[in-house]
N, C-alpha and C positions, 0 to 999 in steps of 0.2 A: 273305213280310210286305215292307209298304211300308215304309221309311224315310225317304223323301224325294218330296217331291210337287212338280213343276213345271208351273206355269199359265201359261197364255195372258191376256190382258187383254180385249180386243176380243171381245164375242160370248160370252165364258166369265164372268171375274167382272164384265165391267159391259158395258154395252148399247151396241150398234154405235153407235145414236143421240147418244150424248155424245161421242162422239169425231167423228163426220161432221155433228154438226148444233151443237155447241158449240166442241171444241176448235180443228177446222180452220178454222171460218170466223173464229175469235179470231187464229190464228195469220195467217193471209191479211191479215186488215184491219190488224194490226199490223206486219206483216213490215218495210215500208219505212222507216216511222216508227224500229223497233229497229235497222235497220242504219244510218240516220242518226245514231241517238244512239249507237250501241256499234261501228260498224264499225272504227275505230281501234284497237281492244281485240284482244292479239294473238291469244286463242282464238277469238273470232269473224270475225276477219280470216283464221285458219287454216281456219273452215269454209266462209266465202266462196270462199277460193283452192280446196277440195277440191270444193264445187258446180262450180266454173267448169272444174275439169278432169275432172269427171264430166260435164258438157255437151260437153266437146270442145275446149275452151280459147277464147281468143281475146275473150271476152266483158267489157263494163266493167262498170261496177257496177249500172249501171239495167239491163243485160241480164242481170246475175246474179240480180237482184231477180227480174225477168220470168222467167226460167226456174224458180225455186224456183216462184212462185206458181204456173206451170203444173203442176209436179211436185205441189203441195198439191191443186188441181183432179183431177189423176189418182190421187191417193192413191201417188204414187210411192213406193217404199221406198227412198229413197236415204238414205244413212249422215249426208250432212252437214246435207241438211233436216230428218231427224229429231234432229238434235242442237239445229238453230239453234230448232224449234218448241218443245223442252222450255224453251230459254231466254225464248221469249218468253212461254208457258204460265206461268213462275214468277210473274211480276208479276199475272197474271190469278186466280191462285189466293191470291199474298198479299192483292192488294187485294180480295179476297171478291167478284170478278166471277161464281166458280163455285165449285163442289167439285168432286170427284172420284166418279163414279158407281161405286158398289158394289152389286150385288144383296146383299140382305139375306141370303139363303142363302149367298151366297158368304162374306160378312163373318164368320157364325156359326159356319160350317163351318173356316174358316182359321183362326178362333180356337180351336176345340176340336181340330182335328189338332195345333195348335202347343202346347198344354195336356197332349197326349198324347206328346209330346215328337218329333212327326213334322216333318223338316226342310224347309223350305218355299221354294221359289224362284220367280221370276217370270220367262218368256221372252217378248219381245214385239218386234215390230218398231219400234215406240217406244223411244227413248234410255232407256239405264238413269236417266238423270237425269229425264226426261219421268214414269217408272214411280215412281220416288221420291215425285215430285210429287203423282202422282194418290193413291198411297196413303197418302201424308202428309197431304193434305188432303182425305181423302174424306167422305163425308155418315155414315160410321160413325166419325170421328175418326182419330187418327193410325194407321195400321195397319203403318208399316214396323218394329217392333219384332219383328214375327211372322216376317219372312223374314231366311234366311240369305245370301240373295245374288240380284242378276238379272243377267239375260242381255239383248242386244240385237243386232242384225247384226253388228255388229263381230266375233261368234263365227263368225258365218255365218247365210245364208239360213235363215229356218225352214221350207222345203220340202226341205231339203238333209240326209242321214242324216249326215253329216259333223259338221254344227253339233251334233247330238244326243252325239254321240260325245264330240264335246269338251265337254259341259255332263257326261256323265258322267265324266271322265276329273278335271274340276276338283272336281265333287262328292264324289267318291273313295268311294263303292258301287258293287257291281255294277247293272249296267242293270237287271236284273229286278227291283231293288229298288226302282226311280223309277218312278213314276207319273207319266204328262204328260197334263192337261188342254187338251183346246183345243177348238173349234166348226167347225175345218178341216180335212175329212179328210186332204188332201195333207199337212199337218204331222203328223197321226198317224200316217199312213204311214211317213213319214220316221224319227219317233222310235221306231216299232216296228220297222223295220230295224236300228237302232241297239241293237236290245235292247229298250227301255222297254215298259212297261207302257202303255196308253191306255186313256182314257175319252173320248168326244166329247158336249160339250154343244149339245144342242138346245132352245135357248130358244122357241124357237116351230116352228110345224108338228108333222105326225105322228112319233113314232117309228117307225123300221123296226127290226124285227127280225131281219132277215137283215142289217144294215149290217156292215160288214167289223170296226167298232171298236163294242164295246157303246156304248150310246146312253143318254143319262139327260136328263131334264128341268132338274134343279139339283142345287146341290151335296148338297140331302140327303140325294139317292140315291146318292150316290159310296159305295161299301163297301170299304174299305181291311184 
């Protein structure tokens, strides 16, 4: 019996193109102005200092901004960058510049699972703050009441089994009763190593009946 479901976002509940073509360019365009306006705030300054340290140190503010912009271009999974992006995206969501993309099948099934009493969680490389923004300002409305918790890279890398063991411990149910959904094989491998059940979302391309993880086209095909 599946008591809890942990889902990835990019390529799973949401289109990769939304993140790559909408969110990333928006953050890059507004990064310098955001730092100029908010860089004196303790929380933002701490993130800038963390980014400087992760880059090796010794950068002035312009250098940190340039480094952050390069990380955006590289889709670097740097925790301070992801946290800063979340703060920048907040104004975009609140201003109505965009809404969080959620596949209709994902929104419908998440609601159905929640109504059945299944506990739902999110694990994404994007910050917890950014996750809440996306689901809170989604095309399907505010979906945040569906979720019991959120995890980001502060708990560990998404391709590391230790991260999933930490999630299992936090959720507090046996790993074999937790289902992890993702489009990335390496993430699913790590979750399986931690004892979780797994399903791979393949939104585009042919399904492989011999794949190491059960593949489905969309959330409607997931049986729990």
